[in-house]
N, C-alpha and C positions, 0 to 999 in steps of 0.2 A: 466338218462344214458341209451343209447341204448343197449339193450341186444342182444346177438348174436342169429341169426335166425337159427333154426333147421328145415329142411324139413323132416317131419315125414311121411314116407311111411308105413302106418299101415297094409296094405294088401300085402302079399308077391307077389301076382299076380296082383298088381296094374295096370301094363302096358300090361298085357297079352291080346292080341287081340285088342290093342288100335287102330290098323289101319283098323278095320272093317268098313264097310259102315254103316253110321248112317242115319236112316230114318229122313228126314228133315220135320217133322211135327212141324211147328214153333208155332202154336197156339193151345191152349187147348180149346175144344168146351165149350161154356157157359152152363154147366150142373152141377147139384149138387146132390150128393148121399143123400139119406134120411137115417138118423140114426134111427135105430129101437130100439136098446138097447145097453147098455154098462155095463161092469162089471170090477171093479178094481181088478187087479191081484196081484199087489205089490206096496208098497210104498218104493221108493228109498231114499226119504228125501234129505239130502244134502243142499248145499247153494241155490239151485234153486227148492227145494221141488218137486223133480221128482216123477212121479207115472206112472205105466204101466196099460193099460186098454185093455180088449178084447171087440171089437165093432162089432155089427152086423148091416149091412146097406143094403139098397135096391138101386140098380143102374142099370138103363136101363132095368128094368124088372127082374133082377137077384138079388138074396140075397147072400151076402158073409160076411165072418168074417175076421177081421184083428186085429193085435196088434198095438196099438197107444200109444205114450208117451206124457205126459203133464209136463209142468214145469212153474215156475213163475220167472219173472225178472222185476225189477223196479216196483214192485207192480202189474204188469199185468199178467194174467193167460193165457197161451198158451196151446191149446189142439189140438189133431188130427195129430201130427207129426208122420211119419211112424216109425215103429220099425223093425229092421233087425237083426235077430239072428247072422248072419254071421259077423256083426261088433262088437259083444260083446268082442271077444278076443283082438282086437286092442284097444277098449275102456278100458278094464281091464288093459292093458299095460299102457295106459295113466294115469289111476288112480294110478298105482303103481310106475310110473317112472317120473312123471312131478309134479311140485309144484302145490299146491292147487289153487294158484292165477294165474296160467298160462293162457294166452290168445291164442286163435286159429283163424286162417283164414281158413274158409271152406265155401262151399255153404250153404245157410240158411236151406235147407232141413235137413242137418245133425246136426243142432243146438239142435234139440230135444233130441237126444241120447247123444250128447256131453255134454250138460248142465244138462239134466234131469237125465241121468244115470251116466256119468263120473264126473259130478260136475265141469266142466271146461267151462270157458266163451268163447262163439263164437262171434266174432266181428259182423257178420251178423247173427242175430238170428231170423229174420223175413223178409218177402219180403217188398219191397217198394210199394207205391200206383201205381207207373208207371209199375210194372210188375205183377200186380194182374191178368191181363188177361191170364197169364201163369199158374195160380193156379186153380185147380179144385174147391176148396171151401175154402173160408176164412171168418171167423166171423168178423163182424164189431166191436165186443167187444175186439178184439185183435189188439193192436196198430201196425201199420207198422213202418218201420224205414226209415231214410233219404235215398233218392235214390243215393246220393253221396257215401254212404257206399257200396251199391250194385254195383255201377259202379267200385269203387276201387277194391272190392273183385273179381269181374268178371275179371278185368284186371290182377290182381295178379295171378289168377288161370289159365289164358290162355296165358300169355306172354311167349315168348321164350327168354326174357332178364332177367336174375336173378336180375339185379340191379333194375328193375322196381318192381319186387316182394318184394325186400328188402325195397324199399322206402314206399310201401304200408304197409308192416309190421311195419316199423318204425313209420309211421303216426298214427297207432292205437295201438302202444306199444305191438304188438303181438309177441309171442315167437315161435309158431309152425304153420305149415300148416297141415291140415288133409284132405287127398284126397283119399277117397276110390275108388276102381275100377269102381263102378257103376256111379261115377261122369261123366264118359264118355258119358252116355246116356242123360245127362243134357246139353251137349254142344249145341244142337239146341236152347236152351233157353238162355244159358250164352253168347255164342259168339255174337249174334246180339246186346247185350247190349254194347259191346265194339266196335261195328262196323266191326267185323270180319266175314268173309264168312266161312260157315261150310266146304264146299268142299275144298277150298283153304287151310284151317287150317289142314284138315286131310291129304292132299297131303304132307304138310310139315312134319307131323308126320311120314308118310311112309318113307320119305327121310332120317330121322334120325334113322330109323331102329326099331321103336316101333312095 
């Protein structure tokens, strides 16, 4: 039975500044940071065995540290997804106010925190082979997902027709959308998957007053 779809806007300022000009860098250069060290900071456990790590890497001659989250799904271990402290309040809300078996539609980058920290399933929890050129680094030991899922999620996240988003949610039995503000900066990656033009899309956003 199809469950009613809730559009979850977890960041109060989700649409603030959404009409700003986006740099149309459509390709990520083929480069890979070198991991120098990593230290586990916290075990979140949960259905996807989430854990938080502090990583030190070398990239283009510079050394930097970052927090990254790891999780496990379908027996495969995924590591290196970004951690963003600003998303924790929205994810805490999700943990406290959504069923443990709730399914979410979001861009795959957010699956790490959604699954590893909040313990909720993301329909797109990894990239497909077809979009690996947009990923700075991806381990061959981490399975990709079907490109059909990526295309469907891309369409659901960028369509201006609610019925299209509802059909995608229904197809994957999803209950919620998770769309943090920083998703806007991923539009140069997401829009071409759907055949949409970034400039045209942002002009339409301006017209509706975002």
